[in-house]
C-alpha positions as CSV (number, residue, x, y, z in Angstrom):
1,X,9.8,-0.7,-7.3
2,X,8.4,-4.0,-6.2
3,X,5.7,-5.2,-4.0
4,X,8.2,-6.1,-1.2
5,X,9.1,-2.5,-0.8
6,X,5.5,-1.5,-0.7
7,X,4.7,-4.0,2.0
8,X,7.6,-2.8,4.1
9,X,6.5,0.8,3.7
10,X,2.9,0.1,4.5
11,X,3.8,-1.9,7.6
12,X,3.9,1.4,9.6
13,X,0.4,2.6,10.7
14,X,1.4,6.3,10.2
15,X,2.2,5.5,6.5
16,X,-1.1,3.7,6.0
17,X,-2.8,6.8,7.4
18,X,-0.9,9.0,5.0
19,X,-2.0,6.8,2.1
20,X,-5.6,7.0,3.3
21,X,-5.4,10.8,3.4
22,X,-4.1,10.8,-0.2
23,X,-6.9,8.6,-1.6
24,X,-8.9,11.8,-2.4
25,X,-6.0,13.4,-4.4
26,X,-2.7,15.1,-4.0
27,X,-1.9,17.1,-0.9
28,X,1.0,19.2,0.4
29,X,2.9,18.0,3.4
30,X,1.2,20.5,5.7
31,X,-2.2,19.1,4.9
32,X,-1.0,15.6,5.2
33,X,0.5,16.3,8.6
34,X,-2.7,17.8,10.0
35,X,-4.1,15.5,12.7
36,X,-1.2,13.1,12.7
37,X,0.4,12.3,16.0
38,X,3.9,12.9,14.7
39,X,5.9,16.0,13.8
40,X,5.9,17.6,10.4
41,X,9.6,16.5,9.9
42,X,8.6,12.9,10.8
43,X,5.7,13.1,8.2
44,X,8.3,14.2,5.6
45,X,10.4,11.1,6.5
46,X,7.4,8.9,6.1
47,X,6.6,10.5,2.7
48,X,10.2,9.8,1.7
49,X,9.8,6.1,2.6
50,X,6.5,5.8,0.7
51,X,8.1,7.7,-2.3
52,X,11.2,5.4,-2.3
53,X,8.9,2.4,-2.2
54,X,7.2,3.6,-5.4
55,X,3.9,4.3,-3.8
56,X,3.8,8.1,-4.2
57,X,4.4,10.7,-6.9
58,X,5.9,14.0,-5.9
59,X,4.9,17.0,-8.0
60,X,6.5,20.4,-7.5
61,X,3.9,23.2,-7.4
62,X,5.4,26.6,-6.7
63,X,7.4,26.4,-3.5
64,X,5.4,23.3,-2.4
65,X,5.4,19.7,-3.3
66,X,2.2,17.8,-3.8
67,X,2.1,14.1,-2.9
68,X,-0.2,11.7,-4.6
69,X,-0.6,8.0,-4.8
70,X,1.4,6.4,-7.7
71,X,-1.0,4.0,-9.5
72,X,1.9,1.9,-10.8
73,X,3.3,1.3,-7.3
74,X,-0.1,0.3,-6.0
75,X,-0.6,-1.9,-9.1
76,X,2.6,-3.9,-8.2
77,X,1.2,-4.6,-4.8
78,X,-2.3,-5.4,-6.1
79,X,-0.9,-7.9,-8.6
80,X,1.0,-9.7,-5.7
81,X,-2.1,-9.7,-3.5
82,X,-4.2,-11.0,-6.5
83,X,-1.8,-13.9,-6.9
84,X,-2.2,-14.8,-3.2
85,X,-5.9,-14.6,-3.7
86,X,-5.7,-16.9,-6.8
87,X,-3.6,-19.4,-4.8
88,X,-6.1,-19.3,-1.9
89,X,-9.1,-19.9,-4.2
90,X,-7.3,-22.7,-5.9
91,X,-6.5,-24.3,-2.6
92,X,-10.1,-23.9,-1.5
93,X,-11.3,-25.5,-4.8
94,X,-8.9,-28.5,-4.3
95,X,-10.1,-28.9,-0.7
96,X,-13.8,-28.8,-1.8
97,X,-13.1,-31.4,-4.5
98,X,-11.3,-33.6,-2.1
99,X,-14.2,-33.3,0.4
100,X,-16.7,-34.1,-2.3
101,X,-14.7,-37.2,-3.2
102,X,-14.7,-38.3,0.5
103,X,-11.0,-37.6,1.1
104,X,-9.9,-36.2,4.5
105,X,-6.6,-35.2,6.1
106,X,-7.2,-37.6,9.0
């Protein structure tokens, strides 16, 4: 998947909470649903969106499924954000150089 899918998936606060819960390792849907203000079927739908976006691995374990963060999906998002950061730093450097030379936007 690509970073656009990850951004869309993470736009929902419930999905971000799910990702935060999974930062410590894989969990079954019941453990993920604990404390969330949505039903367990809704949690399953959110997990599907995150999985389809490439952000989660689903591992069958007996009659349960364990959900964990997919490093390769997060890496795609991280690379995109790194490129934004690089662009921002380059713009800052250009602005600092222009200011040092006495240039202004006025």
